[in-house]
Residue, then its C-alpha position, 0 to 999 in steps of 0.5 A: m523520520s516524521n510521519r508528516i508529509a515528507a519533503i521530496r528531492s527536486g529530481l523526484i518532483l520533476l519525475f512524478t509531477t505528471t503522475a500526480m496529474a494522472g489522478c493517482g491521489i487519494d481518490g485513486i482507491t483500487a481494489h486488490n485481490s487478496p486471500a483476506g476476502r477484502t473488497d474496495g471500501a471506496d463506495l462506503r460513506l465515511e463522514p458519519h463515522g468521523i472520517i473525512e474521506r479526503e483524509a483517507l489515503r487507502i480504505r480496505k474492507d475485510t468482509l470475512r471479519n467485518r472490519l474496515w481499515v482506514l489509512t490516514l497520514e497520522e494513523v490507521r483506524v479499524y472499524d467493526t462493520a457488523k452493525k449498520r453504524k460502524r464502531l471504532i475498534r482501534k487507532i494505531e499511530l504511525p510515528n516513524w512513517s513518512v509520505a511524499q507528495f506529488i507521487c502515488n500514495p502509499d498502499m495498504v493490503l490485508d493478508s490472509s490472517g486479516s493483518a495489515i501491511i502498509s508501504s511507504n512511498v518514501q522508504a523501502m519499508l513496510l509497517l505490519i499491524d497484527a489483526d488480533s493484538f494491533e501491534l505495530r512492527e516496522r520492517e526495513i526491506r532490503l532491495h536485493d542487488k539494488e541496495q543503493w536504490d532510494t525508493g519506496f513502494r507505491a502499490l501492493t497486492f497479493t497474488a492468488d498463491g499469497t505472493l506479495l508484490a510491490l511497485a516501486s515509487m521511483g522508476g518502473s520496477m516491480w518487486k516480490i517481497d518476502s516480509t518475513k526475511a525483510s527482503a525484495i527481489m526485482i522482477e525482470f520484464n521485457n517491457k518497462l512498467p508504466l510510471d503512472a500506475c498507482a495500483f496493480t492491474a490485471q495486465l501487470l499481474n498477467d505479466f508477472a505470471r508469465s515472468q514466473q513461467p520456466 
């Protein structure tokens, strides 16, 4: 599929129009807890470095490695933030990546090694970018027992123990992802997850923790 903005089926548009109106667009950049020592980069001035902020879908800062990762529709840009003026280290094109309008943006998180994990809000897939070589790999994620579902992921986060969680783009479901095995297991909750949640909240993480208790 093209990495341009993908067309959305009419049913998906109707389902998520209210989500878009709830402010889950490009400005909805939220910090995530992660072993990478990352903080939210939304407060950083991007224009002096050739980045138009409205083009940035997600901005993640790796404070341990002095790097800023910027996700756009076409590519990922990695900057060195050690000096006052940020230096572009690498641009990584995303040739097989698709993004749907009218729903939450896809997400990007950094793992404990400083590598990037990027979701698609159209397909159940992850893009992995190595922190050292900047090699791009694609992983189609099998939704365990829900293989017939046609959904991507609108939000990603790591728990304190390194578990990767995702919120499905379509419907209210949370998934625990094993990126090594390219598979995901849906987490069962007593209550439905909010359809307008474009990022993980403390409440969602608390619900996940309770769901894991024996």
